[in-house]
C-alpha positions as CSV (number, residue, x, y, z in Angstrom):
1,M,-108.7,151.0,-43.6
2,A,-106.7,148.3,-42.2
3,T,-108.9,146.2,-43.3
4,D,-109.0,147.1,-46.8
5,L,-105.1,145.9,-46.9
6,T,-105.8,142.5,-45.3
7,T,-109.4,141.3,-47.0
8,T,-109.2,138.3,-48.8
9,S,-111.7,137.4,-51.5
10,A,-113.7,133.6,-51.2
11,A,-114.7,134.5,-54.9
12,H,-110.7,134.8,-56.4
13,P,-108.3,134.0,-53.5
14,E,-105.6,134.3,-55.9
15,V,-106.5,137.6,-56.5
16,A,-106.7,139.0,-52.9
17,P,-102.8,138.7,-52.2
18,I,-102.3,140.7,-55.4
19,Q,-104.2,143.5,-54.0
20,R,-103.2,143.7,-50.9
21,R,-99.7,144.0,-51.9
22,T,-100.9,146.9,-54.6
23,L,-102.3,148.8,-52.1
24,R,-99.5,148.7,-49.5
25,L,-97.4,150.1,-52.6
26,L,-99.6,152.6,-53.4
27,F,-100.1,153.7,-50.3
28,T,-96.6,154.5,-49.6
29,T,-95.5,155.8,-53.0
30,Q,-98.7,158.3,-52.6
31,I,-97.2,159.5,-49.7
32,V,-93.7,159.5,-50.8
33,G,-95.1,161.1,-54.3
34,G,-97.2,164.0,-52.4
35,I,-94.4,165.1,-50.6
36,G,-92.4,165.8,-53.8
37,V,-95.6,167.5,-55.1
38,T,-96.3,169.8,-52.3
39,I,-92.9,170.5,-50.8
40,G,-92.6,171.9,-54.4
41,I,-96.1,173.9,-54.6
42,A,-95.6,175.3,-51.3
43,V,-92.3,177.6,-52.8
44,G,-93.3,177.5,-56.6
45,A,-94.9,180.9,-56.3
46,L,-92.3,182.5,-54.3
47,L,-89.6,181.1,-56.5
48,A,-91.4,182.5,-59.7
49,A,-91.6,186.0,-58.2
50,E,-88.1,186.1,-57.4
51,I,-87.0,184.7,-60.9
52,A,-89.5,186.7,-63.1
53,G,-91.7,189.2,-61.4
54,T,-94.8,189.3,-58.9
55,A,-97.0,189.9,-61.8
56,V,-96.5,186.1,-63.1
57,A,-95.9,184.4,-60.1
58,G,-99.2,183.0,-60.2
59,L,-98.5,181.3,-63.8
60,A,-96.2,179.0,-62.1
61,Q,-98.9,177.1,-60.4
62,S,-101.2,177.0,-63.5
63,A,-98.2,175.3,-65.3
64,A,-97.6,173.0,-63.0
65,V,-101.9,172.2,-63.5
66,I,-101.8,172.6,-67.0
67,G,-98.7,170.0,-67.4
68,A,-100.6,167.4,-64.9
69,A,-103.8,167.4,-67.1
70,L,-101.7,167.1,-70.7
71,L,-99.4,164.8,-69.0
72,A,-102.2,162.5,-68.4
73,V,-102.7,162.1,-72.3
74,P,-99.5,159.9,-73.0
75,V,-99.3,158.5,-69.4
76,T,-102.6,157.2,-70.3
77,R,-101.6,155.4,-73.6
78,I,-98.4,153.9,-71.8
79,I,-101.1,152.5,-68.9
80,T,-103.1,151.0,-71.6
81,G,-100.7,149.2,-73.7
82,Y,-98.2,148.3,-71.0
83,G,-99.9,148.5,-67.8
84,R,-100.3,150.5,-64.4
85,R,-96.4,150.3,-63.6
86,P,-94.3,151.8,-66.4
87,G,-97.1,154.1,-66.9
88,L,-97.2,155.7,-63.1
89,A,-93.5,155.4,-63.2
90,V,-93.0,157.7,-66.4
91,A,-95.2,160.2,-64.6
92,Y,-92.8,160.6,-61.7
93,L,-90.1,160.4,-63.9
94,V,-91.0,163.4,-65.5
95,G,-92.1,165.5,-62.6
96,A,-88.3,164.6,-61.3
97,L,-87.2,165.8,-64.8
98,G,-89.3,169.1,-64.3
99,G,-88.0,169.6,-60.6
100,V,-84.5,169.2,-61.8
101,L,-85.2,171.7,-64.4
102,V,-86.8,174.2,-61.9
103,V,-83.3,174.2,-60.0
104,L,-81.2,174.9,-63.2
105,A,-83.6,177.9,-63.9
106,A,-83.3,179.3,-60.6
107,A,-79.5,179.1,-61.0
108,T,-79.5,180.7,-64.5
109,R,-82.6,183.0,-64.0
110,W,-83.9,181.8,-67.1
111,V,-87.6,182.4,-66.9
112,P,-88.5,180.1,-69.9
113,L,-87.0,177.2,-68.2
114,L,-88.9,177.7,-65.6
115,F,-92.1,177.8,-66.8
116,L,-91.0,174.8,-69.1
117,G,-89.7,173.0,-65.5
118,M,-92.7,174.0,-63.6
119,L,-94.8,172.0,-66.6
120,L,-92.8,168.8,-66.6
121,F,-93.3,169.3,-62.7
122,G,-97.0,168.0,-63.0
123,G,-95.7,164.8,-63.7
124,G,-96.2,164.3,-59.9
125,S,-99.4,165.6,-59.6
126,A,-100.5,163.4,-63.1
127,A,-99.2,160.2,-61.3
128,N,-100.7,160.6,-57.7
129,L,-104.2,161.3,-59.9
130,Q,-103.9,157.7,-61.7
131,A,-102.7,156.1,-58.4
132,R,-106.1,155.9,-57.3
133,Y,-107.4,154.3,-60.2
134,A,-104.6,151.4,-59.9
135,A,-106.4,150.4,-56.7
136,V,-109.6,149.9,-58.4
137,D,-108.4,146.8,-61.0
138,L,-108.5,144.1,-58.8
139,A,-111.0,145.7,-56.1
140,E,-113.9,143.6,-55.3
141,P,-117.0,145.6,-56.2
142,D,-118.1,146.3,-52.8
143,R,-114.8,147.8,-51.6
144,R,-114.1,149.5,-54.9
145,A,-115.4,153.2,-53.7
146,R,-113.1,152.1,-49.9
147,Q,-110.2,151.1,-51.8
148,L,-109.6,154.0,-54.2
149,S,-110.3,156.2,-51.2
150,L,-107.4,155.0,-49.4
151,I,-105.2,155.8,-51.9
152,V,-106.7,159.4,-52.0
153,W,-106.5,159.8,-48.5
154,A,-103.0,158.8,-48.2
155,T,-102.0,162.2,-50.3
156,T,-102.8,163.6,-47.0
157,I,-99.8,162.4,-45.2
158,G,-97.7,164.0,-48.1
159,A,-99.8,167.1,-48.1
160,V,-99.6,167.7,-44.4
161,A,-96.0,167.2,-43.7
162,A,-94.4,168.7,-46.9
163,P,-94.8,172.4,-46.0
164,N,-92.6,171.6,-42.9
165,F,-89.9,170.2,-45.1
166,A,-89.8,173.1,-47.1
167,A,-87.6,175.6,-45.3
168,L,-85.5,172.0,-44.4
169,A,-84.6,171.3,-47.6
170,D,-83.5,175.2,-48.4
171,R,-81.5,175.5,-46.0
172,T,-79.9,172.1,-46.5
173,T,-79.0,172.6,-50.2
174,S,-78.1,176.4,-49.9
175,G,-74.9,174.8,-48.4
176,W,-74.5,172.8,-51.9
177,G,-74.6,176.2,-53.4
178,L,-78.1,175.8,-55.1
179,P,-80.0,178.9,-55.2
180,A,-82.6,180.2,-52.4
181,L,-86.0,178.4,-52.9
182,S,-85.0,175.7,-55.4
183,G,-83.9,173.5,-52.8
184,P,-87.5,171.7,-52.1
185,F,-87.4,170.9,-55.9
186,A,-84.1,169.1,-55.7
187,F,-86.1,167.4,-52.8
188,S,-89.0,166.9,-54.9
189,A,-87.5,165.6,-57.9
190,V,-85.3,162.6,-55.3
191,A,-88.9,161.9,-54.1
192,F,-90.3,161.5,-57.8
193,V,-87.1,159.0,-58.1
194,L,-88.1,157.1,-55.2
195,A,-91.6,156.8,-55.6
196,A,-90.9,155.3,-59.6
197,G,-88.1,152.9,-58.1
198,V,-90.6,151.6,-55.9
199,L,-93.2,151.2,-58.2
200,L,-90.6,149.7,-60.9
201,L,-89.2,147.5,-58.7
202,W,-92.5,145.7,-57.1
203,L,-95.6,146.9,-58.6
204,R,-95.2,143.3,-59.8
205,P,-97.6,141.4,-61.0
206,D,-99.1,145.1,-62.5
207,P,-102.9,145.2,-61.2
208,L,-104.2,146.2,-64.6
209,L,-102.5,143.2,-66.9
210,T,-103.6,141.1,-64.0
211,A,-107.4,142.2,-64.3
212,R,-107.1,141.8,-68.1
213,R,-106.0,138.5,-68.0
214,L,-108.9,137.5,-66.0
215,A,-111.4,138.9,-67.8
216,A,-109.7,137.1,-70.7
217,A,-110.1,133.9,-68.8
218,R,-113.7,134.6,-67.8
219,A,-114.4,135.0,-71.6
220,R,-113.1,131.8,-72.5
221,E,-115.1,129.9,-69.5
222,P,-118.1,128.2,-71.1
223,G,-121.4,129.3,-69.8
224,P,-124.7,130.4,-70.8
225,T,-122.9,133.3,-73.3
226,S,-121.0,131.8,-76.2
227,S,-117.2,131.0,-75.0
228,A,-116.2,132.1,-78.2
229,G,-116.7,135.5,-78.1
230,P,-115.3,138.6,-75.6
231,A,-116.6,138.9,-72.0
232,P,-119.9,140.8,-72.2
233,T,-119.9,144.3,-70.7
234,P,-120.9,144.1,-67.1
235,A,-124.2,146.3,-66.6
236,E,-123.7,150.0,-66.3
237,P,-124.1,151.4,-63.1
238,A,-126.8,153.4,-62.1
239,T,-129.5,154.2,-59.5
240,L,-133.0,153.6,-58.9
241,A,-135.1,156.8,-59.8
242,P,-135.0,160.0,-57.4
243,A,-137.9,160.1,-55.1
244,G,-140.7,161.6,-56.2
245,T,-140.2,161.2,-60.3
246,V,-141.4,158.7,-62.1
247,P,-139.4,156.3,-63.7
248,V,-139.1,156.8,-67.3
249,A,-137.7,154.3,-69.7
250,E,-134.1,155.5,-71.1
251,P,-132.6,154.5,-74.0
252,V,-129.8,152.2,-73.6
253,A,-126.9,152.8,-75.8
254,A,-126.1,149.9,-78.1
255,P,-123.1,147.6,-76.9
256,T,-119.9,149.1,-77.4
257,P,-117.5,147.5,-79.7
258,P,-114.4,146.2,-77.5
259,A,-111.6,148.8,-77.7
260,R,-108.4,148.5,-79.6
261,R,-105.6,147.1,-76.5
262,G,-103.8,150.3,-77.2
263,A,-107.2,152.3,-77.5
264,G,-106.3,156.3,-76.7
265,M,-108.6,159.3,-75.5
266,R,-111.0,159.5,-79.1
267,A,-112.2,155.9,-78.2
268,A,-112.6,156.5,-75.0
269,W,-114.4,160.0,-75.7
270,S,-116.8,157.5,-77.5
271,V,-117.4,155.1,-74.8
272,V,-117.9,157.8,-72.2
273,R,-120.5,159.6,-74.0
274,A,-122.6,156.6,-74.9
275,R,-123.3,155.5,-71.2
276,P,-125.1,157.5,-69.0
277,A,-123.1,156.7,-65.7
278,A,-120.0,157.2,-67.0
279,R,-120.6,160.7,-68.4
280,L,-122.0,161.3,-64.5
281,G,-118.8,160.1,-63.2
282,V,-116.6,162.5,-65.4
283,A,-118.5,165.3,-64.6
284,A,-118.4,164.8,-61.1
285,V,-115.0,164.6,-61.0
286,A,-114.6,167.7,-63.1
287,V,-116.9,170.1,-62.1
288,G,-116.1,169.2,-58.5
289,H,-112.7,170.3,-59.3
290,L,-113.7,173.3,-60.9
291,V,-115.8,174.7,-58.5
292,M,-112.8,173.6,-55.8
293,V,-110.5,175.3,-57.2
294,A,-112.8,178.8,-58.1
295,V,-113.7,179.6,-54.5
296,M,-110.3,178.0,-52.6
297,A,-107.8,180.1,-55.0
298,M,-109.7,183.4,-54.2
299,T,-110.0,182.8,-50.5
300,P,-106.6,183.9,-49.3
301,V,-107.0,187.2,-51.4
302,H,-110.6,187.4,-49.9
303,L,-108.8,187.0,-46.6
304,R,-106.3,189.9,-47.6
305,E,-109.5,192.2,-47.5
306,Y,-110.2,192.5,-44.3
307,H,-107.0,191.2,-42.4
308,A,-103.4,193.3,-41.9
309,L,-100.5,191.5,-44.0
310,D,-98.9,190.7,-40.3
311,E,-101.9,188.8,-40.0
312,V,-103.2,187.3,-43.2
313,L,-100.4,184.9,-43.7
314,P,-101.1,182.3,-40.5
315,V,-104.8,182.9,-40.9
316,V,-104.7,182.1,-44.4
317,G,-102.7,178.6,-43.5
318,L,-105.0,177.9,-40.6
319,V,-107.8,178.1,-43.4
320,L,-106.8,176.1,-46.2
321,S,-105.2,173.7,-44.1
322,L,-108.6,172.7,-42.5
323,H,-109.7,172.9,-46.3
324,I,-107.0,170.3,-47.5
325,A,-108.7,168.0,-44.5
326,G,-112.1,168.4,-45.5
327,M,-110.5,167.1,-48.8
328,Y,-108.7,164.2,-47.8
329,A,-109.2,163.2,-44.3
330,L,-112.5,161.8,-44.8
331,A,-112.2,160.1,-47.5
332,P,-112.4,156.6,-46.3
333,V,-115.6,157.4,-45.0
334,V,-116.5,158.6,-48.7
335,G,-115.6,155.6,-50.0
336,W,-117.5,153.2,-47.6
337,L,-120.7,155.6,-48.0
338,A,-120.3,154.9,-51.8
339,D,-119.8,151.5,-51.5
340,R,-122.7,151.1,-48.6
341,F,-125.5,153.4,-50.6
342,G,-123.9,153.7,-54.1
343,R,-122.4,155.7,-56.1
344,R,-124.9,158.5,-57.5
345,P,-126.6,159.2,-54.2
346,V,-123.1,160.1,-52.8
347,I,-122.3,162.5,-56.0
348,L,-125.6,164.0,-55.1
349,G,-124.6,164.2,-51.6
350,G,-121.0,166.0,-53.2
351,I,-123.1,168.7,-54.9
352,G,-125.1,169.8,-52.2
353,T,-122.2,170.4,-49.9
354,L,-120.7,172.4,-52.6
355,L,-123.8,174.6,-53.1
356,A,-124.3,174.8,-49.3
357,A,-120.1,175.6,-48.9
358,C,-120.8,178.3,-51.8
359,A,-123.5,179.4,-49.8
360,V,-121.9,179.8,-46.4
361,A,-118.1,181.0,-47.9
362,G,-120.2,183.6,-50.2
363,T,-122.2,185.2,-47.2
364,A,-119.3,185.0,-44.7
365,G,-118.3,188.3,-45.0
366,H,-115.6,189.4,-42.5
367,H,-116.4,186.5,-40.4
368,T,-113.2,183.8,-40.5
369,P,-114.8,181.3,-38.2
370,R,-117.5,181.0,-40.9
371,L,-115.6,181.2,-43.7
372,T,-113.5,178.5,-42.8
373,L,-116.7,176.7,-42.1
374,G,-117.3,176.9,-45.6
375,L,-113.8,176.0,-47.2
376,I,-114.4,172.7,-45.3
377,L,-117.5,172.6,-46.9
378,L,-116.0,172.6,-50.0
379,G,-113.5,170.0,-49.7
380,L,-115.9,167.7,-48.3
381,G,-117.9,168.0,-51.4
382,W,-115.0,167.7,-53.7
383,S,-114.0,164.4,-51.8
384,A,-117.7,163.0,-52.6
385,T,-117.6,164.0,-56.1
386,M,-113.8,162.7,-56.7
387,V,-114.2,159.6,-55.0
388,A,-117.9,158.3,-56.2
389,G,-117.3,159.9,-59.8
390,S,-114.0,157.8,-59.8
391,T,-115.3,154.8,-58.8
392,L,-118.2,155.0,-61.1
393,L,-116.7,156.0,-64.2
394,S,-114.4,152.6,-63.2
395,E,-116.9,150.4,-63.2
396,S,-119.1,152.1,-66.3
397,V,-116.8,151.1,-69.1
398,P,-115.3,147.8,-70.4
399,D,-112.0,146.5,-69.8
400,Q,-110.4,147.7,-72.7
401,V,-111.0,151.3,-72.3
402,R,-111.0,151.4,-69.1
403,P,-107.6,153.4,-68.7
404,S,-108.2,156.0,-71.6
405,A,-111.3,156.9,-70.1
406,Q,-109.9,157.6,-66.5
407,G,-107.0,159.5,-68.3
408,L,-109.9,161.5,-70.2
409,S,-111.0,162.3,-66.9
410,D,-107.9,163.5,-64.8
411,L,-107.2,165.5,-68.7
412,L,-110.8,167.3,-68.1
413,M,-110.2,167.9,-64.5
414,G,-106.8,169.1,-64.7
415,L,-108.6,171.6,-67.9
416,A,-111.6,172.3,-65.6
417,G,-109.1,173.5,-62.5
418,A,-106.9,175.7,-64.6
419,L,-109.8,177.3,-66.1
420,A,-111.8,178.1,-62.9
421,G,-108.2,179.4,-61.1
422,A,-107.4,181.2,-64.5
423,L,-111.0,183.0,-64.5
424,S,-111.6,183.1,-60.7
425,G,-109.1,186.3,-60.4
426,F,-110.8,188.3,-63.2
427,V,-114.2,187.6,-61.1
428,M,-112.8,188.6,-58.3
429,Q,-111.1,191.7,-59.3
430,L,-114.5,193.0,-60.9
431,A,-117.1,191.7,-58.9
432,G,-116.1,190.2,-55.8
433,Y,-115.5,187.2,-53.6
434,P,-119.9,187.1,-53.1
435,V,-120.0,187.0,-56.7
436,L,-117.2,184.5,-57.6
437,T,-119.2,181.7,-55.1
438,L,-122.5,182.3,-56.8
439,L,-121.2,181.8,-60.1
440,A,-119.4,178.8,-58.7
441,A,-122.7,177.6,-57.3
442,V,-124.6,178.0,-61.1
443,A,-121.6,175.6,-62.3
444,V,-123.1,173.0,-60.4
445,A,-126.7,173.2,-61.8
446,P,-125.5,171.2,-65.3
447,L,-124.0,168.2,-62.8
448,L,-127.2,168.1,-60.6
449,A,-129.2,167.7,-63.5
450,L,-127.0,165.1,-65.3
451,A,-127.3,163.2,-61.5
452,L,-131.1,163.4,-61.0
453,R,-131.8,162.4,-64.5
454,P,-134.1,159.2,-64.2
455,V,-132.8,156.1,-65.3
456,P,-133.9,152.6,-66.0
457,V,-135.7,150.4,-63.0
458,G,-134.1,147.8,-61.7
459,A,-130.7,149.2,-62.8
460,P,-128.0,148.0,-60.2
461,D,-126.0,151.2,-59.1
462,R,-122.7,149.5,-59.0
463,E,-121.5,146.2,-60.4
464,D,-122.1,143.4,-58.1
């Protein structure tokens, strides 16, 4: 990981210092933002149960997830028009406002204000998700996945540390007169403001705007193509046809007209739909997240079926901690594999790991170690589809529409997770945990078909 922060580029020596600075700042704000997100989420359901009742406690978590997904739209518009720095800062500040509203809701016990606050609190998650794309703007082609995965990995530190701060935050703020369980949200608001301030002050020059300037300069350079026209769109990433298949010619989409500087989700959807590699990247991120949330959300309920109440909380904590470790801890390894062997093979590996996770967890019965193994595999499969899919999408679309395409991907990912979380409880109640894991495995089938689709012979797997 340290090499990614200190690598120089012979091709663009003036870019290397900017990229190193960008990665260091993003790494730092991911830790701070990760603490802000997790410290609030850790007590969100408990606070909602205290104010609104146990029956709707789970909706507080869903509100934060949906808020992160919906906020991806305006945040993406800001990023597209003005760069990463203001877009990420606004997302964090919206999350901070949400934390303040949750504290006020706890003080007034006003349920609508609580859910509005949780909805806006999702801004912190939206910023943390969008930050991974800022690591790719100036990355060298053979390091894109590794540097994106480094920012994903930084979330681990915040996610692991934050639950340990929740009790301290609550005890500290109780002396200030704040209601019980609201203190962590006050600390979250401070963390988000701190992350926004760091980005506003020091994320200069903006990596996205710098990448645009470099692309414009390349377009003006005399070369084989007309110097007057726009820069040609890079070759679309793809892989060779899967082993054992006969490569078939696939119609190549007509060149997509350059998007407006302020192009939104509609333009992004048109570009993604026209590019097979971009479609695969978006699908990998969304489906991997859907399967992960569906199975993970109901695992504590499944554990409660065969553990006494005084035993289940420590067991749930251990199982979910190892699951989170599977999600984040090996992200740099996943990034290295994606750079070394290609994005599509790593996505296929992630699909296989998700299927194995569903099989292991679904057949574990009351065997907790086997169930734990299934949740670890679930996290690893999510990591592979997230890192490789995000990288593949980023390098498969033109510069002008890239932020919008990335925002579209996060929107679909968030909605997929919210849908999975909402439906998993009904499936669990009606048919049980094994059927839930079976349906989650079936949901992977369209992604597998898309990833195995033959592609034109000789097409590169990534931009070089």
